[in-house]
C-alpha positions in Angstrom: -19.2 32.9 -51.5 -19.4 31.4 -55.0 -17.7 34.4 -56.4 -14.9 34.5 -53.9 -13.5 30.9 -53.6 -10.5 32.1 -51.5 -12.8 33.7 -49.0 -14.8 30.5 -48.8 -11.6 28.5 -48.1 -10.7 30.9 -45.3 -14.3 30.8 -43.9 -14.6 27.0 -44.1 -13.9 26.4 -40.3 -16.6 29.0 -39.4 -19.0 27.4 -41.9 -18.3 24.0 -40.3 -19.2 25.4 -36.9 -22.4 26.7 -38.4 -23.4 23.2 -39.5 -22.8 21.9 -35.9 -24.1 24.9 -34.0 -26.3 22.9 -31.6 -23.5 20.4 -30.8 -21.0 23.2 -30.3 -23.5 25.1 -28.0 -24.2 22.0 -25.8 -20.5 21.1 -25.9 -19.6 24.4 -24.4 -22.0 23.9 -21.5 -20.7 20.4 -20.9 -17.1 21.4 -21.1 -17.7 24.3 -18.7 -19.4 22.1 -16.2 -16.7 19.3 -16.4 -13.8 21.8 -16.2 -15.7 23.9 -13.6 -14.3 27.1 -15.0 -14.9 29.8 -12.4 -16.6 32.9 -13.6 -15.0 36.3 -12.9 -11.5 35.0 -12.2 -8.9 37.5 -13.6 -9.2 39.3 -16.9 -6.3 37.4 -18.4 -7.4 34.1 -17.0 -10.9 34.4 -18.4 -9.5 34.7 -22.0 -7.9 31.3 -21.8 -11.1 29.2 -21.4 -12.9 31.3 -24.0 -10.1 30.7 -26.5 -10.0 27.0 -25.7 -13.8 26.7 -26.2 -13.7 28.6 -29.5 -10.7 26.7 -30.8 -12.2 23.4 -29.6 -15.5 24.0 -31.4 -13.7 25.0 -34.6 -11.4 22.0 -34.6 -14.2 19.6 -33.7 -16.5 21.0 -36.4 -13.8 21.1 -39.1 -12.9 17.4 -38.5 -16.6 16.3 -38.1 -17.7 18.1 -41.3 -15.1 16.2 -43.4 -17.0 12.9 -42.7 -20.6 14.0 -41.9 -23.0 16.6 -43.3 -24.5 17.5 -39.9 -23.4 17.4 -36.3 -24.4 14.6 -34.0 -27.1 16.6 -32.1 -28.3 18.1 -35.3 -28.7 14.6 -36.8 -30.7 13.5 -33.7 -32.9 16.6 -33.8 -33.6 16.0 -37.5 -34.4 12.4 -36.9 -36.8 13.3 -34.0 -38.7 15.9 -36.1 -38.8 14.0 -39.4 -42.2 12.3 -38.6 -43.8 15.7 -38.1 -43.4 16.3 -41.9 -46.2 13.8 -42.6 -48.6 15.2 -40.0 -51.2 17.7 -41.3 
């Protein structure tokens, strides 16, 4: 990525999702349960929720990564496991 800065700019939204992977994963489950998207509805209808989940994760991650280094759940997981570094 260092050699191809244009590719890095294009991949920036995907990289942002990678830094908030746990938040995006849990967010998909929460959104699916709140929206109660039925599984196995028509072929065309099933693409709409998928695209909305993917676009939602990309937009959230891109905005979040402008202000923070990690996602909110990633930060909590890091804070919860930080004391384990000092245990031997």
